[in-house]
N, C-alpha and C positions, 0 to 999 in steps of 0.2 A: 445297262442302256445301250443300244447300238449306235455306232458311229460311222460317218460315211466312209467307204473305203478309200484308199489312196489312188490316184490317178497317175498315169505313166504318160510322158512326153518324150518323144524321140530328141535326142539332144547329143552334142559332141563336146568333151572337154578338151581344150587346146591350149597349149603356150604360144604366146606370140611376144617375141623379144623377151623382155625381163617381167612379163605379166602373164596370167592365164585366166581363162573364164569358161564360162558356159555358153556355148554357141547353139543358137536355135535357127532352122530354116523357118521362116515365117508361116508358111503353110502347116507346119507341124504343130503350131500353138492352138489351144483351144480357140474356136471361133471369137469368143469375147476378149480375147487377149490379143487379138491380132491388130488392134487399132489402139491408139494411145488412151489411157485412163486408168481408174483405180484398180480394176481387176488384174489389168497386166502387170501393174507395180506390185500388187500384192502377190501375184504368182512369183515374180522374179524375187522378191523378198524371201519368199518361203523356200524357193530353190536355193538361194545362197545360206539362208539359215539366220536372216535379221529380221527384226532387230533383237541382238544378243547382248543382254547386260553383262554376261561374263567375257564378251570380247573373245570367243574361242571359234565360233561357227562350228561347235559339235555336231549340230543336228541340221547341217545343210552342206552344201558343195563350196562355200566359200573358205577362204584361209585366213580370216580374220585381219587382213592387212588390206591397203588401199590396192596393193597390186594383184590381189587374188579374190576380191570381191567384185568381180566384173561379170557383165552379161552382154551378148551380141546377139542381134537379130538380122539375118540376112535374108534378102528376098530378091524377086524379080526387079530389074531396072525400073525406076519411077521417071527418071530423067533421060531423054534421048541421047545416045552416044554413049551410054554406059552400059556394063554389063550386069551389074548388080547394085542393090541398096544395102547400105550398112548402116545400122543404128546401135548405137552404144549406151549401155545403162550403167553407170557407177552405183553400186548398191551401198548404202551406208551401213556401218557395222552395228552400232549400237542404237540406231534411230531408225523409225520406220518410212524411210523414204529412197526413192530412186532418183539419182541426178542425171538429168539428160542434157545438161547445158554445154557439154563438149565432148570432144573426141578422145579415144585412147590410140596415140601412136604406136604403142607395142603391139597391142592386138590387131592394129591395122596390118601388121604382117600376116595374121593367120586368116583373114578375110578371103583373099585370093586362093589359098590351098582348101580352105573350107568350101567356097563356092565350087570349085573344081571337083572335089570329092562327093558334093551332094548333087552333082548333076545340073547345076545352075549355069553353067557355062556351055555354050553351044560345041559340041564334039569337033566340028570343023575348025574351031579355034585351038583346039589343043592338039600340038605337035606331038609326034610319036617320040621324039627326043629332041630336046631344045629348051626354049622359054617360052611361056604361055604369058601373054600380056593382059593382064585383068584391070579393066578400068572400073573404078568402084566409086559410086555415089556416095559421100559421107553425109547422111541426112541430119545429123546433129548441127553440123556448122555450114551445111550446104557448100561443100567444097569437093574437089575431084582428087582421088588418090588413084595413082598408077602402080600396080604391083607386076615385078618381073618373077614369075614362079618358075623355077626349074622343073622339067619333067622328063622322066625317064621311063622308056616302054609304055608310054600313054598315062602314066600316074605320077602324081606330085612326088618329087624326090625330097624326101625329108632328112636323110642322113647325109653327112658330109663333114667337111673339116674347117669350116667357118667357125670361129670363136668369138663370143660375145661376152664382155665382161658383166657379170651379173647373172650370168647362165651357165651351170655346173658343167654342161657337157657340149661339144661341138655338134654342128647340124649344117644342113644346106643354107646357103646364103640366099636371100631374097631382098632385092632392091627395091626401095620405095621412092616414089616420087610424089611429093606433096605439092599439088599444083595452086598457084595463086595462094599461098598460106595464110594470108592476112584473114584472120578469123573475125567474122560478123561484118556488119555494113560500117562503112565510113573509113576513117583513115586507119593505116596500120599503127601509127602512134595516136591513141585517142585525144591526147592533150595538144596534139601538134608540136610537142617538143620531143627531143630524143633524151633528155634530162630533165626532170622536174624536181621541186622541193615538195617532200611529203611531211606535213605537220600531223604527228599522231600523239593527241593528248595522253598524257600520263605515260607515254614511252618515249618520244623524242621527235628529233627532226632528223631526216634521213634525204639524201640524194637518191632518186629513183628513176628507172626507165620503165614506162608503161608500154607493152607492146601486144598487138593482136596478130600473133602469127602462130600457127599451129594449135596453139591454146592462149587465151588471155594470161599474160604473165608479168608480175612485179619483180623486177630485178633491182636488188640493192647490194652495195657494197659489203663485204665481209667485215671489214675492219670498223664501219660504223656501227657494226652490231656487236662489237668485240670478239669477232671470230677471226680466223685465220683463211677459211674457205678450205681447209684440209679435213674438216670435221667428219666424224663417222657417225651412224645412226644412234649408237649409245651416248654420244656426247650431246645430242639434242634430245632425243626421245625420252631420255630418263630425267629430264629437266622439266618439270610442269611449268615453271615460271616462264621458261624459254618459249614453250609452246603456245602459252597463254600471250605472249608478246607477239608472236608471229600471226597469231589469229586476229589480234586487234590490228596490226598492221595490214593484214589482207582485207578486213572488212574495210577500213579507211582507204586502201587502194582501189578496192572495187567500187567504192563509191566515186572516187577521182576519176576512174575509168568510164563511169557512166553506165557499169553493169547493174548496179542496183540504186534505188532511190533513196533508201534510208539504211542504217547500219544494221538494223534488226533483220533485214532481208538475208544478210551474208550467212546466217546460220542455215538457211534453206539452199544454200548455193555453195555448197562445200567443194564440189568438184573443180570450179573455177571462181576467181582467177587463181593461178599459182604463185607463190612466193618462192624466190630463189636469191641465193646471196653468190657474189662473184669474188674471186681474188686472183691474184698474180700466180703464176706458175710457181709451184713448191714442191719439194719432195714430200712424200708421205707413204704410209702402208696402208693398201686396201684393206678392205674388210676380208678379203680371201687370204691375206698374206702377202699379196703381190706387192713389189715395191714399184711405186710411180715415180719416175724420175722427171726433175723439171723440164730436162732437155726433150722429153718425149710429149710434153702438152704444151698448149698455148696460154692456157688458164685452168684455174678449178672452179667448178660450179657444183653448189649443193641446193636441193629443191624439195619442198615440202607438198605433200599430196594427201588430202582428206585429214589434214592436221597433225602429220607426222613426217619427219624426214624420210625420203624415198630411199630405198636400199641401193638404188642404181641411179637411172634418169628415165623419167617418162619420155615416151617417143615423142609427143607433142611438144613437151617443154624443150627436147633437143632441137625441134625445129625452130622454136622461137630463140634458142641460143645461137643456131646458125645464122638465123635472119638478123637478130640484133648485132651480132659479131660482124656482119658484112655492112652495117651502117656506121660510118665514121661518127665517133662522138658519143655513142651509147657506153653505158657503164661496162657492158660485155665487151664490146670493141676496146674500150680503154683498158680493161683488165688484161686482155689479151696483146696489148701493146700498142694499139690504134692503128691508124692507116686503112688502107683498102685491102679487103681479103674475101676470098670466095670460098675457102675452106678453113675450118677451125677444129682442133683436137682439144678435148677438155677432159680434165679428170674429174671423176665422179667417186661416191664412196667404194663401189665395186671395182673401180679401175678406169678406163678411158674410152671415150666414144669420138668419131670422126663424123661431122656433118658438114655438108656444103650447101651454099645458098649465093647467089648472085644479086646485088641489090643495085636498083637504079633510081634516080631521083627524075620524075616526070611531072611537069606543070607545078613544081614546087613541092611535091608529096614523093616520099620513097616508096618504091613498090618492090616486090620480089615475085619473080614468075614461077618460081618452084624451089623447094628446098629437098635435097637427096640424102637419103642414109641407107645403111644396110642393117636388116635384121634378120632373124632366124624363125621358125615356127613349127609345130608338129602336133600331130594328134596324140593325146594322152590317153583318151578313153572314147568309146563310142557306144550308143545304146540307147537307153531311156533314162531320165531322171524320173523319180518319183516324189510326188507331194501329197499331202493329206488333201482331201476332196474338198 
C-alpha cells in the first residue's frame, strides 16, 4: 500500500541560552500552518516527535526535555516599531499538544540572530562591525524584547568567550532587554499582595509570591517544602511523589492567579505558571562539578518546567526572579536578604546567573520598566526538516 511521501520544510536548529529548538521563518511553513490551528500544532508535534510514550523523541528533533522540545516561528513585524514577530510553542513530550501560553526567555536570545541570518532585518540596520539592535514583538505575551546582537564583517558573531552556566562551551554575548516584563493584563502581582497564603488540600499551607513578570511564576520557600534550595535535578526528578506535589501546588497556584477557572484546566496549560522555590545563599556543588560559594550569590532558586526540575534556569523565570527580587517583601527579595536592589545573582542547578531589574511603585502598584540579562546563541544546523506528509 502506497503512503504519502515526506515533505521537507526549511528550518534552523538553534541553541538559545540553555535551551534549543527548531526555528522557522513563517513564510517557509506550509500555507495551512502559517495561521494558528490544529494543522500547525500537528506539524510541530511531528517535527519534535511528540507525543512519545517512550519519552525519548527518537523519531523527531526534540530532546525529550522541556529545554529541548521547543519550536519558534519568526516573521515580519505585526506591530509598528518592531523588526520581527516571534511566536514560541512549547511542545509536550508525552501528550499531543503545543502550549502557546508563554514565552521562552532562553530562545529569545536566538531570535535576533535568526532574524538577521534569515534576511528578516533590513540591511541598513546591520552594521559591518558592532552591535545590531533587534526589536522583537513577543506574540505569546504581547511584549517587546530588545536584543543586542554582535556583528562581525556584516554577519552575526556567534563565537566568543562569554560563559553561561548550563551551556558547555563559550560563545558571543547577547544582551536582552525584556521591556515592561509584567506578563498579561492587570497587576504584576495578580492577588495585589507580594506574599500570600496558599492552601493546597492534601499537601499543606505555604507562603507564596505570585508574580506575572517574564512568565507567570509561583515562588515558595524551600524550607517550607522540606528542601534547602541547593537541590539538583536528580534530587527532585527521581522523586515521583515530589513531582506530583509540585504539580498539585502549580494547579492551585494557577487558580489563585486567575490563569485557569478550574483545577482540571491546569493539565492543558503545562508551560505556565512556573513553580520555583527559593532559599538563602548556601554553598553547593553544581551539576557540572563547579563549587558555588555563598559569597558569590545572593540566594538560591530552583524552578520546575513542564513537570520537571530545570537543569539550569528558564530565561523567563530569571526575569521573574530579578523582578521579584527588586520588590521589597517578596519571598525572593527576603531570601536575598531584603531591602532595595536592582541586580541579583542567584544559584541554580548548573551554576549562577545575574539579572537586573528596577522596580517602582506607581499609583499604589509595583511596576518594572525592564529586566536585563545576558545569554548566548548559535546555529547548530540549518537546512530542511522532514516530516511524513
